[in-house]
C-alpha positions as CSV (number, residue, x, y, z in Angstrom):
1,M,0.0,0.0,0.0
2,K,2.8,2.4,1.0
3,K,4.6,1.6,-2.3
4,Y,1.4,2.4,-4.3
5,L,1.0,5.7,-2.5
6,F,4.6,6.6,-3.1
7,L,4.3,5.8,-6.8
8,S,1.1,7.8,-7.1
9,F,2.8,10.8,-5.4
10,L,5.8,10.5,-7.6
11,M,3.6,10.4,-10.8
12,T,1.7,13.5,-9.6
13,I,5.0,15.4,-9.1
14,L,6.3,14.4,-12.5
15,F,3.1,15.3,-14.2
16,A,3.0,18.7,-12.5
17,A,6.7,19.3,-13.5
18,F,5.9,18.4,-17.1
19,Q,2.9,20.6,-17.2
20,G,5.0,23.5,-16.0
21,K,7.4,23.2,-18.9
22,C,7.0,24.8,-22.4
23,Q,4.2,23.4,-24.3
24,E,5.7,22.1,-27.6
25,V,4.5,24.2,-30.5
26,L,4.8,21.6,-33.3
27,E,2.9,23.1,-36.2
28,W,1.5,26.0,-38.1
29,R,-0.3,28.5,-35.8
30,G,0.2,26.4,-32.7
31,P,-2.2,24.0,-31.0
32,D,-5.0,22.9,-33.4
33,R,-3.8,25.5,-35.9
34,T,-6.0,28.2,-34.4
35,G,-3.4,30.8,-33.7
36,N,-4.3,30.7,-30.0
37,Y,-1.3,29.8,-27.8
38,H,-2.1,28.3,-24.5
39,E,0.3,30.4,-22.4
40,S,-0.1,32.2,-19.1
41,N,1.6,34.8,-16.9
42,L,2.4,37.1,-19.9
43,L,2.9,40.9,-19.8
44,K,-0.4,42.8,-20.2
45,S,1.5,45.9,-21.4
46,W,4.9,46.7,-23.0
47,P,7.4,49.5,-22.6
48,E,7.3,52.1,-25.3
49,S,10.3,50.5,-27.1
50,G,8.6,47.1,-26.8
51,P,9.5,44.0,-24.8
52,S,13.1,43.0,-24.2
53,M,14.7,41.4,-27.2
54,M,16.7,38.3,-26.0
55,W,18.5,37.4,-29.2
56,E,18.5,37.6,-33.0
57,N,19.6,35.0,-35.5
58,D,20.0,37.0,-38.8
59,A,21.2,34.1,-41.0
60,I,18.1,31.8,-41.5
61,G,17.7,32.7,-45.2
62,N,14.9,34.5,-47.0
63,G,11.3,33.5,-46.2
64,Y,7.9,34.1,-44.6
65,G,7.3,30.8,-42.9
66,S,7.0,30.7,-39.1
67,P,9.3,28.7,-36.7
68,V,8.2,25.7,-34.6
69,I,9.5,25.4,-31.1
70,T,10.0,22.2,-29.2
71,L,11.5,21.6,-25.7
72,K,15.0,21.6,-27.1
73,N,15.0,23.2,-30.5
74,I,13.7,25.8,-33.0
75,F,13.1,24.7,-36.6
76,V,12.6,27.2,-39.5
77,N,12.8,27.2,-43.3
78,G,14.9,29.6,-45.3
79,E,16.0,30.2,-48.9
80,V,19.7,30.6,-49.6
81,D,21.0,30.9,-53.2
82,T,17.7,29.4,-54.5
83,V,17.8,26.4,-52.2
84,N,15.4,25.8,-49.3
85,Y,17.2,24.8,-46.1
86,L,15.7,23.6,-42.8
87,F,17.6,25.3,-40.0
88,A,17.8,23.8,-36.5
89,L,18.6,26.3,-33.7
90,D,19.0,25.8,-30.0
91,L,16.7,27.8,-27.6
92,S,19.3,30.6,-27.4
93,G,19.1,31.1,-31.2
94,K,22.4,29.5,-32.2
95,T,22.3,27.4,-35.4
96,I,23.0,23.7,-34.8
97,W,22.7,22.4,-38.3
98,K,21.0,23.1,-41.7
99,T,19.8,20.7,-44.3
100,P,19.0,21.4,-48.0
101,V,15.4,20.3,-48.8
102,G,15.1,21.3,-52.4
103,K,14.8,24.2,-54.8
104,E,12.8,27.2,-53.4
105,W,10.5,29.7,-55.0
106,I,12.4,32.7,-56.3
107,L,9.8,34.6,-58.4
108,S,7.1,36.8,-56.8
109,Y,8.0,37.2,-53.1
110,P,11.0,34.9,-53.2
111,G,11.8,32.8,-50.1
112,A,10.6,29.9,-48.0
113,R,6.8,29.9,-47.6
114,S,5.8,27.1,-45.1
115,T,6.1,26.2,-41.5
116,P,7.6,22.8,-40.6
117,T,5.5,20.2,-38.8
118,V,7.2,18.2,-36.0
119,V,5.9,14.9,-34.7
120,G,8.2,13.1,-32.2
121,D,11.6,12.7,-33.8
122,L,10.5,13.4,-37.3
123,I,9.9,16.8,-39.1
124,Y,8.0,17.4,-42.3
125,V,9.1,20.2,-44.6
126,T,7.7,21.6,-47.9
127,T,9.3,23.9,-50.4
128,G,7.7,26.5,-52.8
129,L,8.5,24.2,-55.7
130,G,6.8,21.2,-54.3
131,N,9.3,19.1,-52.4
132,L,7.9,17.4,-49.3
133,A,10.6,15.8,-47.1
134,C,10.7,13.9,-43.8
135,L,13.8,14.5,-41.8
136,D,15.3,13.4,-38.5
137,T,15.0,16.2,-35.9
138,K,18.3,15.4,-34.2
139,T,20.5,15.2,-37.3
140,G,18.6,16.7,-40.2
141,K,19.1,13.5,-42.1
142,E,16.5,12.9,-44.8
143,K,14.3,9.8,-44.2
144,W,12.3,10.2,-47.5
145,S,11.0,12.8,-49.9
146,V,8.5,13.2,-52.8
147,N,7.9,16.1,-55.2
148,M,4.3,17.2,-55.8
149,I,5.1,18.1,-59.4
150,S,7.1,15.2,-60.7
151,D,5.5,12.5,-58.5
152,F,1.9,13.7,-58.5
153,H,1.9,16.0,-61.6
154,G,0.7,18.9,-59.3
155,N,0.4,22.5,-60.6
156,V,2.5,25.2,-59.1
157,P,0.2,28.1,-57.9
158,R,1.3,31.6,-58.8
159,F,3.0,32.3,-55.5
160,G,4.5,28.8,-55.1
161,F,3.4,25.9,-52.8
162,S,2.8,27.3,-49.3
163,E,1.1,24.6,-47.4
164,S,2.3,23.6,-44.0
165,V,1.4,19.9,-44.1
166,M,-0.9,18.2,-41.6
167,V,0.2,15.0,-39.8
168,D,-2.2,12.7,-38.0
169,E,-1.5,9.1,-36.8
170,D,0.3,7.4,-39.6
171,K,-0.6,9.9,-42.3
172,V,0.8,13.1,-43.7
173,Y,-1.5,15.1,-46.0
174,C,-0.4,17.3,-48.9
175,S,-2.1,19.1,-51.8
176,P,-0.5,18.7,-55.2
177,G,-3.5,20.4,-56.8
178,N,-4.1,18.4,-60.0
179,A,-7.5,17.4,-61.2
180,D,-7.0,13.8,-60.3
181,T,-4.4,14.3,-57.5
182,N,-5.9,17.2,-55.6
183,V,-5.1,15.9,-52.1
184,V,-2.9,13.0,-51.2
185,A,-2.3,11.1,-48.0
186,L,1.1,9.5,-47.5
187,N,2.5,7.1,-44.9
188,R,4.4,9.5,-42.7
189,Y,7.1,6.9,-42.0
190,T,7.8,5.9,-45.6
191,G,6.3,8.4,-48.0
192,T,4.2,5.7,-49.8
193,I,0.7,6.6,-51.0
194,I,-2.2,5.7,-48.7
195,W,-4.9,7.4,-50.8
196,I,-5.4,10.0,-53.5
197,S,-8.5,12.3,-53.6
198,T,-9.8,14.2,-56.5
199,G,-11.0,16.9,-54.1
200,A,-12.6,19.7,-56.2
201,G,-10.4,18.9,-59.1
202,E,-8.5,22.2,-59.2
203,M,-5.2,23.9,-58.3
204,T,-4.1,24.1,-54.7
205,S,-4.4,27.5,-53.0
206,Y,-1.9,28.1,-50.2
207,C,-4.1,26.7,-47.4
208,S,-2.7,24.7,-44.5
209,P,-5.4,22.1,-43.7
210,M,-7.1,21.4,-40.4
211,L,-8.6,18.2,-39.0
212,I,-12.1,17.8,-37.4
213,R,-12.4,14.8,-35.1
214,L,-15.9,13.4,-34.9
215,P,-17.3,10.1,-33.4
216,Q,-18.1,8.8,-36.9
217,R,-15.1,10.0,-38.8
218,N,-12.2,12.5,-39.1
219,V,-12.7,15.2,-41.6
220,L,-9.8,16.9,-43.4
221,V,-10.7,20.5,-44.3
222,T,-8.7,22.6,-46.7
223,F,-9.1,25.0,-49.6
224,S,-8.3,24.5,-53.3
225,Q,-8.4,27.3,-55.9
226,S,-12.1,28.3,-55.4
227,N,-13.5,25.7,-53.0
228,M,-13.4,24.6,-49.4
229,I,-13.3,20.8,-49.3
230,G,-14.3,18.3,-46.6
231,I,-12.6,14.9,-47.1
232,D,-12.9,11.7,-45.1
233,A,-9.5,11.3,-43.6
234,K,-9.7,7.5,-43.7
235,D,-10.1,7.0,-47.4
236,G,-10.0,10.3,-49.2
237,K,-13.7,10.4,-50.1
238,V,-15.0,13.9,-50.8
239,L,-17.8,14.6,-48.4
240,W,-18.7,18.1,-49.5
241,T,-17.4,21.3,-51.2
242,Y,-18.2,24.9,-50.6
243,K,-17.8,27.4,-53.5
244,Q,-15.9,30.7,-53.2
245,E,-17.3,33.3,-55.4
246,G,-15.8,36.3,-57.2
247,E,-13.3,37.1,-59.9
248,E,-9.7,35.7,-60.0
249,V,-10.5,33.6,-56.9
250,D,-7.3,31.7,-56.2
251,V,-5.8,32.8,-52.8
252,Q,-7.4,30.9,-50.0
253,A,-4.6,31.0,-47.5
254,N,-6.3,31.1,-44.0
255,T,-6.8,27.9,-42.1
256,P,-10.5,27.4,-41.0
257,V,-11.4,27.0,-37.3
258,Y,-13.8,24.4,-36.0
259,E,-15.8,24.7,-32.7
260,N,-18.9,22.9,-31.4
261,G,-20.3,21.8,-34.8
262,I,-19.4,25.1,-36.5
263,I,-16.7,25.9,-39.1
264,Y,-15.6,29.5,-39.3
265,F,-13.3,30.8,-42.0
266,V,-12.1,34.2,-43.3
267,N,-10.9,34.3,-46.9
268,G,-11.3,37.6,-48.6
269,N,-10.5,36.3,-52.0
270,G,-14.0,34.8,-52.1
271,N,-16.9,35.0,-49.7
272,G,-15.2,36.9,-46.9
273,A,-16.0,35.7,-43.3
274,V,-18.3,32.7,-43.3
275,K,-20.0,30.6,-40.6
276,I,-21.0,27.0,-41.6
277,K,-22.8,24.3,-39.7
278,L,-21.4,20.8,-40.0
279,S,-23.7,17.8,-39.6
280,E,-23.0,15.5,-36.7
281,D,-21.5,12.8,-39.0
282,G,-19.4,15.4,-40.9
283,S,-21.1,14.5,-44.3
284,Q,-23.0,17.8,-44.9
285,I,-22.6,21.5,-44.4
286,T,-25.1,24.5,-44.2
287,E,-24.1,28.1,-44.5
288,L,-25.4,30.2,-41.6
289,W,-24.0,33.6,-42.6
290,R,-21.3,35.4,-44.7
291,N,-19.8,38.9,-44.5
292,S,-18.0,39.8,-47.7
293,K,-16.7,43.1,-46.2
294,C,-14.4,41.1,-44.0
295,D,-11.7,40.4,-46.6
296,N,-8.5,39.2,-44.9
297,I,-6.4,37.0,-47.2
298,T,-3.2,35.8,-45.5
299,G,-3.2,37.0,-41.8
300,G,-5.5,34.5,-40.2
301,F,-8.1,35.3,-37.6
302,I,-8.9,34.6,-33.9
303,K,-12.2,33.6,-32.3
304,V,-12.6,34.7,-28.7
305,N,-15.9,33.8,-27.1
306,D,-18.6,35.3,-29.5
307,C,-16.3,37.4,-31.6
308,I,-13.9,37.0,-34.5
309,Y,-10.9,39.4,-34.8
310,T,-9.0,39.8,-38.0
311,S,-7.6,42.5,-40.3
312,G,-9.1,43.8,-43.6
313,Y,-7.2,43.8,-46.9
314,E,-8.5,46.5,-49.1
315,K,-9.2,49.0,-46.3
316,R,-6.2,47.9,-44.1
317,F,-8.3,48.1,-40.9
318,W,-8.8,45.5,-38.1
319,Y,-12.3,44.2,-37.7
320,S,-14.4,42.6,-34.9
321,L,-17.4,40.4,-35.9
322,E,-20.2,38.9,-33.9
323,T,-20.2,35.1,-34.4
324,I,-24.0,35.0,-33.9
325,T,-24.9,37.3,-36.7
326,G,-21.7,37.9,-38.7
327,K,-22.1,41.7,-38.3
328,M,-19.0,44.0,-37.8
329,T,-19.1,45.6,-34.4
330,D,-15.8,47.5,-34.5
331,S,-13.0,48.6,-36.8
332,L,-9.6,49.9,-35.9
333,K,-6.9,51.5,-38.0
334,F,-3.6,49.6,-37.5
335,D,-2.8,48.5,-41.1
336,R,-3.4,44.9,-42.3
337,G,-1.5,41.9,-41.0
338,V,-1.5,38.8,-38.8
339,T,-3.6,38.0,-35.7
340,I,-2.6,35.5,-32.9
341,S,-3.6,35.4,-29.3
342,A,-2.3,34.2,-25.9
343,D,-3.2,34.7,-22.2
344,G,-6.4,36.7,-23.0
345,M,-4.7,39.2,-25.3
346,L,-4.4,39.7,-29.1
347,Y,-1.1,40.2,-30.8
348,L,-1.4,42.0,-34.1
349,Y,1.6,42.2,-36.5
350,N,1.1,44.5,-39.4
351,E,2.7,44.8,-42.8
352,K,4.5,48.0,-41.7
353,G,6.3,46.1,-39.0
354,Q,4.3,47.3,-36.0
355,L,3.5,44.7,-33.4
356,G,0.6,45.6,-31.2
357,L,-0.8,44.2,-28.0
358,F,-4.6,44.5,-27.9
359,N,-7.4,43.7,-25.4
360,P,-10.3,41.8,-27.1
361,S,-13.0,43.6,-25.2
362,G,-16.1,41.8,-26.5
363,P,-17.3,43.7,-29.6
364,K,-14.5,46.2,-29.3
365,M,-10.7,46.1,-29.7
366,E,-8.5,48.2,-27.4
367,M,-4.8,48.8,-28.2
368,V,-2.6,48.6,-25.1
369,S,0.9,48.8,-26.5
370,S,2.8,48.7,-29.7
371,F,6.4,48.8,-31.1
372,K,8.2,48.7,-34.4
373,V,10.2,45.6,-35.5
374,T,13.3,47.2,-37.1
375,R,15.5,44.1,-37.5
376,G,15.3,41.8,-40.4
377,T,14.6,42.0,-44.2
378,K,11.8,42.5,-46.7
379,A,8.1,42.1,-46.0
380,H,6.5,41.5,-42.6
381,Y,4.3,38.5,-43.5
382,A,5.4,35.7,-41.1
383,H,3.0,34.7,-38.3
384,P,4.5,35.2,-34.9
385,V,4.8,32.3,-32.4
386,I,4.6,32.3,-28.6
387,C,6.2,29.5,-26.5
388,N,7.1,29.5,-22.8
389,G,6.7,33.3,-22.5
390,I,8.9,34.0,-25.5
391,L,7.5,35.9,-28.6
392,Y,9.2,34.7,-31.8
393,V,9.0,37.0,-34.8
394,R,10.4,36.0,-38.2
395,H,11.3,38.9,-40.4
396,G,13.0,37.7,-43.6
397,K,16.5,36.5,-42.8
398,S,16.1,37.2,-39.1
399,L,14.4,35.3,-36.3
400,L,13.9,37.6,-33.2
401,A,13.1,36.4,-29.7
402,Y,11.3,38.8,-27.2
403,D,10.8,38.1,-23.5
404,I,7.1,38.8,-22.7
405,R,7.0,37.0,-19.4
406,K,5.5,38.8,-16.4
407,K,8.3,39.3,-13.9
C-alpha cells in the first residue's frame, strides 16, 4: 500500500513538472492550428520600445514561414541561393545544423513559404517548388522525400506551394492540386501513398489544412483554388465542397477553425468571413451567414468567445465580428496583417512592421501597447509564435526572440 501511495505521489509530481514546462508548438499557428497559444503569466502591457529582445539570428535565409519550437530546438525554413534549407537552432538562437530540402520559390515574393511540422523525432518540410521531405529532428538527415510536381503532376500556384502539411496518426496530408491528385495522404514513415483524392479537381491554394475529429469519422478540411473541401481522412472520399465566389479567386490561405459543430473561415479572395454548420457525422454543411466586407487574405483570424478578430485587406483596418450574426461591431486602423492570441490578449503584427498588444474587449478592440520591428529584411508577413513566455518574430532572414513573461 505504501509503495502504491509513493508511486502515485511520484507520478503526480512528475506530471506537474511536465505541465509547467514549455508546451511544444509543433505546427503552423500552434495547437489545433487556431493561432491561440495556451500560455499564461504574460505581460499585459509593454514598454514604449517594446518587450526586451533576448536574441536575434540573422542568418536563417529568405522567407515568410514561421518557426516551430520544441522543448530543445527551434526549426525554421529559409532560402539561400535558390535552395530551401531547414535550420535547426537551440533555444538561445544558435544554429546547430541546416539541411537542404530542395529548390525554393524565387519569383514573386522569393523565399521559403511554409512552417515545418514536428511529430516526435520526425519533421516534415515543404518547399515552394513542391518538395515534401521527412527529416530526423536530431541530425537533419532525410528519411524520405517526394515532389508534388514530378510524383503527383501537381500544378504550381502563382506564389508557389505554401502549405504547412498536416500530420495525423500514420498519415501526412499534402495538396499537389491536380484534377486527379488534388489531395494526397502518404504514410508518414515511408512516404508511400495511402490514398489519392480528386477533391474539387482544381489547383491548390496556399491553405494549410485542419482536421475535425468526430465520433463517426475525421474530416480533413482545406481549400483549393475556389472551394473549401471536406474529405474523409480515412479513405480520401470527398464529403462536401463549398464554393468561393468572385473574380480571380485563387488565394485561400487562411486555415479554418472548428468549434462545437461550426466551421468558421475568413478568406477575402472569395466570400469573406463565413459561418458554416457541420452535420453530426461530418457529411453535410449548411451556410449560416457570410460577411463579404471582412476580406483578410493571409493574416489568419482569432475567435474569442462570441467574436472574431481579423484584419481587412483593401481598407487595411482590423475588424471585430459577432459570431452569432456575422455583423461587424468595431473597426480599428492599424494596417493589415497577422492575428494571434495568448493569455487573453491579441497580438497584431502588421505589414509596416508594427507589433501591437490589444485587449479583445467583446465587440471592441483596445490597443494597449505597440512597437516597431526594425531588425530583419523584406516584407512583414510571417505569423509570430509564442512559447514559454517568448514571442518569436520571423522577419525575412532574421528570427527575433522577445521576452514577454510577467516578472
